[in-house]
N, C-alpha and C positions, 0 to 999 in steps of 0.2 A: 441631646439637649433637652432640658426640662421645659415643658410648656409654660411653667410659671416664669421662666426667664424670657422665652421667646415673645411672649405677649407684650413685653415692655420695649423691645428693640425697635428703633426707628432707622438706624443706619447700620449696614452690614457689608463688610468686604471679606471675601474668602479668596485668597490668592495663593494657590498651591499648584504651580504649573505641572508638577509631576503626578498629581493625584494623591489620594490618601485612602487607607483602608479603615473602615469603621463599620460597626454593627448598627444597623438602623432597623429597629423593630416596629416603629409606628410613625405615622406622619406627624409633623410639627407645624403648627400654625403661627404666622407672624402678622397679626392683624394690624399693627401700627407701623409696619415697615414701609417707609416711603423712599428709600434709596438702597439698592442692592447691586453690588458688583461681584461677579463670580468669574475668576480666572482659574481654569483647571483643565486637565486632560479631558478630551471630549467624552470618553467613556465614563469616567468618574463623575463628570458634570451631569451626565444623564441620570445616574443613580441618585445624585443629590437632589436634582430637581423633582424626581419622582417622590421624594420624601417631604418636600416642602409645600406648604399651603400658603400662597402669596396673595396679597390684595391685587385687585385688577388695575388699580390706579397708580401703582408705584413706578418710580423711575428705575428701569432695569437695564443692566449692562452685562451682557454675557460675553465671555472671552474664552472659547474653547481652544485648546492647544492641539494643532494638527501636525501631521507628518506627510504632507503631500509630496515633497521631493523624494522622500524615502519610498513612497508608495508607487512612484512612476519611474522606476529605474529600468524597466524592461523596454526593449525596442520592438516596435511592430512595423514590418515593411509597409511603406506607403502611408503611414499614419503620422502626421506632423502637427496635429493639434492634441493637446493633453486629453486623453480619454477619460474624462471625469465620469463618475457614475451618472446615469445608468448605462454607459457605453458597454458594448460587449467586450471591449478590450480593457475595461476597468479591472483593477486587481480585486481579489476576494476581500471581504470585510469580516472583521471579528464580531463576536457576539454583542459587545456593547457599542458598536459603531453606530453613529447617528448621522444622517445627512445634514448639511447646513440648513435645509428647509425645515428640519425639526426644531432646531434652535431658533430659527426665524419665527416659526409658529409660536414658540414660547414668548417671544417679544410681543406678539399680537395678543395672546391670551395667557398672561402670566398666572392668572388664577386657575388655570387648567393644566399646569405643567405635569401633574401626575398622570393625566390622561394623554397628553401629547407625547411625553417621553416614555411611557410604558408601552412595550412592544405589542401587548395583547389587547390594549384598550381600544374602544370605539372612539372615533373622533368626536370632539365636542361640537354640538350644533351651534350655528351662528343665528342669533336673533337680532333683527335690525333695530329692535327697541331696547336691546340690552345696553345698559350704561357703559359697559366695557367696550362695546362696539362703537358707540358714539364717541367715547374718549379716543379710541384708536383712530377714527377718521379725522379727528382734529390734530392728531399727533404725527401725521405723515405728510404734511404739506411741504416740508423741507427735508432733504436728504443731504448728508455730508459724507465725504469719502476721504480717508487718510490711508496712504500707501507708503510703506517703508520697504526699502529694497534689501536684498541679500547683502549683508555687509562685506561679503567677499568680492563683490563686483569691483573691478578696476575701472579707472577713469576712461580708458580707451576700449572698454568692452561693451558690446550691445546689452543694454539692460533687459531687453525683452526676453532673452533666453533663460533668465533665472526666475525661479519661484520667489515670491516676495517673502519678507520676514514678517510683515504685519499687513493685514487688510482690515480696516475698520469702517463700518457703516453706521452713521448716526441719524436719528430721526427726531424731529421736533415740529412744533406748530409754527415756528417762525425762525428767521435767521438769527434774531437776537437771542432766542432761547437755545438755539443749537450751538452757536459759536463757542460759548464758555465750556460746553461739554466736549466739543472736538479739540479745544485747546488744552484739555486736562486729561490726557490718556491714562493717568494713574488714579487720580481721585474722581474723575468724571464729574467734577463740579458738584460735589455732595453738598456744599454749603448753599447752593442755589436750588436744592430740591425742596419742593413745597410739600406741606402736610397733605394728608389724603382727603380730609374733609373739604368738600366744595371744589375739588380738583376737576378740571374739565379737559386737561391735556397732560401728557407725560413726555419725558425725554428718555429715549431708549437707544441702545447701541448694540451692535453685534460685531465682535472683533475676532478675527482668526489669527492666531499667533503660531509662528514656526516653532516646532518642538526640537529642532536640531540646533543646539547651542554652540557647537564647536565647528571651527572652520574646516577641519579635516573631514568631518562627517558630511558637511555640506558639499565639499569638493568630491568626495568619494561617490556621492549619489547624484552628481550633476549629469543630466542626460541631454546630450546634444541633439537628440531626435526632435526636440520641441523648440523651434526657434522663437516662439512667442509664448512661452510658458507663463510669463507675467500677465500678458493680455488675456490669455485663456482663463487664468485663475480669477481675474477681475470679473470677467463675464460670468463665470460659474457662480461666484459669490453674489454678485448683484442680481442674478436671475433667481436666487434662492429667497430673496426678501420680497414679501413678508411671510412666506410660507406657502405650502402647496394648495391650500383650500381657498385662497383669497383671489377674487377676480377684480379686474379694474384698477389694480394698484397703480399701474403705469400712468393712468389718467389723473390720479390724485396727487402725485408728486409734482409740485409746481415750481420749486426752486432747488438748485443743486449747489452745494458748497464744497470746494476743494480746501481741505483743512490746512491750517497755518504751516505745519512742519512737514507736509506731505510731499512726496515725489509727484511731479506733474508730467503729463504726456507731452512728448515733443514729436509725435507722429500722429497723423490723422487716423491711422488704423487703431491706435490706442484709444482715442476718443470714441471711435465707433464701438469698440468693445465695452466702453463704459456707458455711453449715453444712448445707444440705439434703442433701448427699451422705453425710454421716457418721452412720450409724444406730447405731453402737456406742459413741458417746462416753459416757464415765462422768463426765468432769470438764471444765469450761471454766475456764481460768486467765487472769486479767488481771495482767500485770506492770507496769501503768501506775500512775503516781502519782495518787492521788485528788485531784480538783480542790479547791483550798483554799477555805475559806468565803468569802473576800473576792474570789475570782476570778469573772469573768463567762464563762459558757459560750458558745462559738462553734463552729459546725459544722466549721470548718476547723482547729481546734486538733489538735495531735498530742502524744502522750505523756501525756495526762491522762484520767482516768476520772471521769466525772460520773454523777449519778443518771440523767440522760437516757439514757446508754448502757445502764444496767441496765434501765431502763424499756422501752426498745426490745427488748432481749433477752427480757424477760418477756412482752411482747406476742407476739413470735414463737413462743416456747415454748408459749404457751397458746392458740394459734390452730390448730385442726386442719386438716390438708390431706387430699387424696384417700386417702393411706395411713395416716391417723391423726395423732397429735400428733408434732411434730418431736423429734428426739433422744430416742427412747423409752427409752434406757438411762441417761440423764443423772441423776446423783445430787448433784453438787457444783458450785457456782459459787465459785471460790476467788480471793481477792485476795492476790497474792503479796507486795506491798509491805510492808516493815517499816522502821521501827517503825510502830506504829498510826497510821493517817492521820486527818485530820479527819473528822467525821461525814459519811456519805453519806446518812443517813436524813433527808433534807430534809422528808419528810412525817411524820416522827416515828413510824415504824412500830415496834411492839412485836415481840418475838420471834414471836408468833403472826401478827402482821401481815406480817412477812417471809415466813413460811411460806405464807401465802395469796397473797402477791405472786408467788411462783414457781409455786405449785401451785393452779390454778383448780379449781373443782368438776368441770368437765368433764375436766380432765387427771387428777385423782384418780380419777374414776369409771372411766376406761379401764384402770386397773390398772398403770400404769407406776410406777417408783420415785418417791418424793418427792424433790424437789430442795431442798437446803439451802445457805445462804450461809455460807462459812467464812472465818475469819481476819479480823482487823483492822477490821471494820465495827462501829462503836459503835452499840449498840441502846439504846432507851429501856427502862428497867427498870419 
């Protein structure tokens, strides 16, 4: 690409899931780019990011295509969790392979992608007075999660045993800024992207897409050794954000959003794998449509919120671990959907019953804030 062209580009999408071969002789700067979405094989994406010089304040959406299912076909005696890297049981990696942490670091420092993605380069130092650092701190108050299941999963099959088709993490300064991005997995709300000048926060996302597109390949590589491959993948990806050199990230994420069309956990163990890291959460939001009264709950459904999902969350929150109760700062469970949905209170809980549902005697006794359910849920008077 000619620099004379790149200096004028404000919006850019590169969506070539299988990668592309190109001769890149020199870096190219994109000084006006304020929205960039890249979907590409992880190795090719690495090469491309090494070549690009990006503004620090742009809205950035990285979507590396991965082959986790294909990578973990080998069985190891006594190993029942997916041995993601750097496990000694992890498979060997090819030359262009990059960890999720490397892509996450690019979200944090997009103006340093040539340093981050280049295997021989020294890490870029962090300066607390750097405007890029200040912008990042404002941009990570809210995290969103969108999970899409292996489409081969049958209704009567445990979903936890299958690797996901998509895992997307979104970051923004507020729920209002994040939701339009999470609801637009293709365009990532490019219309809502602000110009660079005067920008104090950005919207960013990291999405991992399954590179096995055919059902027979997915079935061929299905490994029964890992009964919770889905949960292990979510923990691995969430632990990667926002990159290996950032400390205290867990304390900066204050709100968590389950995306509109996402699969939702119906087991407390799944919530543990998702939320265990975030100790400063004040609110958990569900942007999913509540399940209608005449619909039948199924584990593999996506985009629906059922009482089963809330029940699993309640069990997780009210089960103490080695460090105390989970999410010790949590105050609000919020259902975003409007207008008011059908009743979720299938057990006919009163207002006092809902309070007890979220706040067990043990949780109350340990001195953490009381959790309340807000918005849209019809209660029995």
